C-alpha positions in Angstrom: 20.1 -1.6 -19.5 21.7 -0.7 -16.2 24.9 1.3 -15.7 27.2 1.7 -12.7 28.3 5.2 -11.8 31.9 6.0 -12.5 33.2 7.5 -9.3 36.9 7.3 -10.2 36.7 10.3 -12.5 35.2 13.4 -11.0 33.6 16.1 -13.1 33.3 19.4 -11.3 30.8 21.8 -12.6 30.8 25.5 -11.6 28.2 26.1 -8.9 26.6 29.5 -8.3 25.6 29.6 -4.6 23.1 32.4 -5.0 19.5 31.4 -5.8 18.4 31.8 -9.3 15.6 34.4 -9.8 12.9 33.6 -12.3 12.6 37.4 -13.0 15.3 39.9 -13.9 18.7 38.5 -13.1 20.9 40.1 -10.4 24.4 41.3 -11.5 25.7 39.9 -8.3 25.2 36.3 -9.6 28.0 36.7 -12.0 30.3 35.2 -9.4 30.8 31.5 -9.1 31.2 30.4 -5.5 32.6 26.9 -5.9 32.4 23.7 -7.9 30.5 20.6 -7.2 30.6 17.0 -8.3 27.0 15.7 -8.9 28.0 12.2 -7.8 28.5 13.5 -4.3 24.9 14.7 -4.3 23.1 11.8 -6.0 25.1 8.7 -5.2 25.0 8.0 -1.5 26.0 4.3 -1.7 28.4 3.9 -4.6 28.8 0.1 -4.4 25.0 -0.4 -4.7 23.9 2.5 -7.0 23.0 2.1 -10.6 21.7 4.2 -13.4 18.8 3.0 -15.6 17.0 4.7 -18.4 13.2 4.8 -18.1 10.9 3.7 -20.9 7.3 4.5 -21.4 4.9 7.0 -19.7 3.3 5.1 -16.8 5.1 7.2 -14.2 4.7 10.7 -15.7 2.6 11.8 -12.6 5.7 11.2 -10.5 7.9 13.3 -12.9 9.4 10.3 -14.6 9.3 10.6 -18.4 10.3 8.4 -21.3 14.1 8.4 -21.6 14.8 9.9 -18.1 17.8 8.5 -16.2 16.8 7.0 -12.8 19.4 6.7 -10.0 18.6 3.5 -8.2 20.0 2.5 -4.8 19.9 -1.3 -4.1 21.0 -0.9 -0.5 17.9 1.0 0.7 15.0 -0.9 2.2 11.9 0.0 0.2 8.9 1.3 2.2 5.4 2.2 1.1 5.4 5.3 -0.9 8.8 4.8 -2.5 9.3 4.6 -6.2 11.0 1.3 -6.9 12.5 -0.7 -9.6 10.8 -4.2 -9.4 11.2 -7.4 -11.3 7.8 -8.6 -12.1 7.4 -11.9 -14.0 11.0 -11.6 -15.2 10.7 -8.0 -16.5 11.9 -4.8 -14.9 9.3 -2.1 -14.1 9.3 1.2 -12.3 6.3 1.9 -10.0 5.3 3.4 -6.7 5.2 0.9 -3.9 2.1 0.7 -1.7 1.9 -1.7 1.3 -1.4 -1.6 3.2 -2.6 -4.4 5.5 0.1 -6.7 4.2 -1.1 -6.2 0.6 1.4 -5.0 -1.9 0.3 -2.9 -4.8 2.5 -1.4 -7.6 1.0 2.0 -8.5 1.2 3.6 -11.9 1.4 7.4 -11.9 -0.7 7.7 -15.1 -4.4 7.0 -15.2 -4.0 5.2 -18.5 -2.4 2.3 -16.7 -3.8 0.0 -14.1 -2.2 -0.6 -10.8 -0.7 -4.1 -10.2 -1.7 -6.2 -7.3 1.0 -8.6 -6.0 -0.4 -11.9 -5.0 1.3 -15.0 -3.4 1.9 -16.6 -6.8 3.3 -13.5 -8.5 7.0 -13.6 -9.5 8.0 -10.4 -7.8 11.2 -8.8 -6.4 12.0 -5.3 -5.3 15.3 -4.6 -7.1 16.0 -1.1 -5.8 14.7 2.3 -4.7 14.7 5.2 -7.1 16.4 8.1 -5.3 16.9 10.7 -8.1 15.4 11.3 -11.6 17.6 13.1 -14.2 15.2 14.8 -16.6 16.1 17.1 -19.4 14.0 20.2 -20.0 
């Protein structure tokens, strides 16, 4: 299921400008410098950006886990190396795009899954480019 980002309502979250230390926290970081709207940082082309929830574990090597939210921009031209949403034989899939010597390969980022070679007879379309992964820790 795909979702369109709501840009009409803005949610500003306090933003601490100072870097966060992994060790002992500095007392100086108690001050919030400004607020930010995450849409301004992850949605570059609002009319062509969608959110989609990932399913499965074929892309864990790329940091995409089951249930993550992917930000997908349909206005971007996909190039080799991009992580894309593709329509393959009528089904949506997320894979890394590889184009070498005019051969297209969809690469899984998990050794348990085979890569997919796109041939002339394959029903295949690049639907959009994944620009951001929202992953809970």
